[in-house]
C-alpha positions in Angstrom: 0.0 0.0 0.0 1.3 3.4 -0.9 1.7 5.9 1.9 -1.1 8.4 2.6 1.5 11.2 2.2 2.2 10.3 -1.5 0.6 12.2 -4.3 0.0 12.2 -8.1 0.9 15.6 -9.7 -0.8 16.5 -12.9 -1.0 19.8 -14.8 -3.3 21.8 -17.0 -0.9 21.3 -19.9 2.7 20.5 -20.7 5.4 23.0 -19.6 3.3 24.4 -16.8 5.6 23.6 -13.9 4.8 20.0 -12.8 8.4 19.1 -12.4 9.2 22.3 -10.4 6.2 21.7 -8.1 6.9 18.0 -7.8 10.4 18.7 -6.7 9.2 21.3 -4.3 6.7 18.9 -2.7 9.5 16.3 -2.3 11.4 18.9 -0.3 8.3 19.7 1.8 7.8 16.1 2.6 11.5 15.8 3.6 11.2 18.8 5.8 8.3 17.0 7.5 10.7 14.2 8.4 9.7 11.7 5.7 12.0 9.9 3.3 10.6 11.0 0.0 11.4 10.5 -3.6 9.9 11.3 -7.0 8.7 9.0 -9.7 7.6 9.5 -13.3 5.7 6.8 -15.3 7.3 7.8 -18.6 9.7 10.6 -19.6 10.1 11.9 -23.1 13.1 14.0 -24.2 16.7 13.5 -23.3 20.0 15.5 -23.6 23.7 14.6 -23.3 25.5 16.0 -20.3 29.2 16.9 -20.1 30.0 13.2 -19.6 28.0 12.2 -22.6 25.4 10.5 -20.4 21.9 10.7 -21.9 19.6 12.2 -19.2 16.1 13.6 -18.8 15.6 17.0 -17.3 12.5 16.1 -15.3 14.1 12.9 -13.8 17.3 14.7 -12.9 15.2 17.4 -11.1 13.3 14.7 -9.2 16.6 13.0 -8.4 18.1 16.3 -7.0 15.0 16.9 -4.9 15.1 13.3 -3.6 18.8 13.6 -2.7 19.8 10.7 -4.9 23.0 10.2 -6.7 23.0 9.5 -10.5 22.0 5.9 -11.2 21.4 5.3 -7.4 17.7 4.5 -8.0 15.5 4.1 -11.0 12.8 6.7 -10.9 11.2 5.9 -14.3 10.7 2.6 -16.2 10.4 4.3 -19.6 12.8 7.0 -20.8 12.3 8.0 -24.4 14.7 10.3 -26.4 12.2 12.3 -28.4 10.6 15.3 -26.7 7.1 14.5 -28.1 3.9 12.9 -26.7 5.1 9.7 -25.0 2.8 7.3 -26.8 4.0 8.6 -30.1 7.7 8.4 -29.1 7.2 4.9 -27.9 5.3 3.8 -31.1 8.1 5.2 -33.3 10.6 3.1 -31.3 8.3 0.1 -31.1 8.3 0.2 -27.3 5.0 -0.8 -25.7 4.2 1.4 -22.7 2.8 -1.1 -20.2 0.8 0.1 -17.2 1.7 -3.1 -15.3 5.4 -2.4 -15.7 4.9 1.2 -14.5 2.9 0.0 -11.4 5.5 -2.6 -10.6 8.3 0.0 -10.8 6.3 2.4 -8.5 5.6 -0.4 -6.0 9.3 -1.2 -5.9 10.1 2.4 -5.1 7.4 2.7 -2.4 9.2 -0.2 -0.5 12.2 2.1 0.0 10.6 5.4 0.7 8.0 6.8 3.2 6.4 9.0 0.5 6.5 9.2 -3.3 5.5 12.1 -5.5 4.4 10.7 -8.9 4.7 13.3 -11.6 2.5 12.7 -14.7 3.6 13.5 -18.3 1.9 16.3 -20.1 -1.8 16.8 -19.1 -4.1 14.4 -17.3 -5.5 12.7 -20.4 -2.3 12.3 -22.4 -2.4 8.8 -24.0 -0.2 6.1 -22.6 -0.9 3.6 -25.3 -3.7 2.7 -27.7 -6.1 1.8 -24.9 -5.1 3.8 -21.8 -4.2 7.3 -20.9 -2.5 8.9 -17.9 -5.9 9.4 -16.2 -6.4 5.6 -16.3 -2.9 5.2 -14.8 -3.7 7.7 -12.0 -6.9 5.8 -11.3 -4.9 2.5 -11.0 -2.4 4.2 -8.7 -5.2 5.7 -6.7 -3.3 8.6 -5.0 -4.7 12.0 -4.1 -4.1 14.3 -7.1 -2.3 17.7 -6.9 -3.2 20.0 -9.9 -0.6 22.4 -11.2 -2.2 25.3 -13.0 0.2 27.2 -15.4 -1.0 30.8 -15.1 -1.5 31.9 -18.6 -4.5 32.9 -20.8 -6.8 29.9 -21.1 -5.8 28.4 -17.8 -9.2 28.8 -16.2 -10.9 26.6 -18.8 -8.0 24.1 -18.8 -8.0 23.9 -15.0 -11.8 23.3 -14.7 -11.8 20.7 -17.5 -8.9 18.9 -15.8 -10.7 19.0 -12.4 -13.8 17.4 -14.1 -11.6 14.7 -15.7 -10.0 13.9 -12.3 -13.3 13.7 -10.5 -14.9 11.6 -13.2 -12.4 8.9 -12.2 -13.5 9.2 -8.5 -10.1 10.5 -7.6 -9.5 13.1 -4.8 -8.1 16.4 -5.6 -5.8 17.0 -2.7 -5.2 20.6 -3.8 -4.0 22.9 -6.5 -1.0 25.2 -7.1 -0.9 28.3 -9.2 2.5 28.4 -11.0 3.4 31.8 -12.4 5.2 31.3 -15.8 8.2 33.4 -16.9 6.0 35.9 -18.7 3.5 36.9 -16.0 0.0 37.0 -17.3 -2.2 40.1 -17.1 -4.6 40.2 -14.1 -2.7 37.4 -12.4 -4.3 37.8 -9.0 -7.8 38.1 -10.5 -7.3 34.9 -12.4 -6.1 33.1 -9.3 -9.2 34.3 -7.4 -11.5 33.1 -10.1 -9.9 29.7 -9.8 -10.2 29.7 -6.0 -13.9 30.5 -6.5 -14.5 27.6 -8.9 -12.1 24.8 -7.9 -13.6 23.0 -4.9 -10.2 21.8 -3.5 -7.6 23.4 -1.2 -5.5 26.1 -2.7 -1.9 25.1 -1.8 -0.1 28.3 -2.9 1.1 30.5 -5.7 4.7 30.3 -6.9 6.0 33.5 -8.4 8.0 33.6 -11.6 11.5 32.3 -10.8 14.1 35.0 -10.4 16.6 35.2 -13.3 19.3 33.4 -11.4 17.0 30.5 -10.6 15.6 29.9 -14.1 16.2 26.5 -15.5 18.9 26.4 -18.2 18.2 24.5 -21.4 19.1 20.8 -21.3 19.6 20.8 -17.5 17.4 20.1 -14.4 16.2 22.7 -12.0 18.7 23.6 -9.3 18.1 22.8 -5.6 17.9 26.5 -5.0 15.0 26.9 -7.5 13.2 24.0 -5.8 13.7 25.6 -2.4 12.3 28.9 -3.7 9.2 27.1 -5.0 8.8 25.1 -1.8 8.7 28.4 0.2 5.5 29.3 -1.6 3.4 26.1 -1.2 1.9 24.0 1.6 1.5 20.3 1.8 -2.1 19.1 1.7 -3.6 18.5 5.1 
């Protein structure tokens, strides 16, 4: 059984801050005295580091937050090179994405940690294979869901549709986070208030745009300093 302090993190879209928020929640769980780690069912998009190792930015961020050394622990059963929708990258490489393998990998990780933050890929309904999507996987994992709303024009509709999709699978929304993107949207506070009025789940905090020195470089993970900055602006679900 997965710990009650574990969560599934999804977002209103891709590139809305799921990895930043997932890393920040791992730090919050560790501050609370728990041995916490991150997990990703599938990751798409790799880069070569200075040692010519092929890495994924999201996974390396989760590894940094978890305090794990490179290759110390597998945090993802499927790492695909192309930065495209995972089911398309897998199909091009003739790699079947199997939910059973993902669940087994997650179960193995939960045996070693008190809490696991599972970061989805893309939005909540991104396909996993021809028959299943990430929502189906979240339902099988059956963890409380944290929704990351990337604050940009259109986010209100995206957030409310995602909430409907989560609740249609009888999953609990443990809370939501407003993540301010690099180009702050007009009427930011008014948009956040509109979401507070319409999302019937706890508001866990608003993360400001990262200061210039903390922005994530291309082909690199977030720094521990960026994760700490984000963690200062959010609360764990009660």
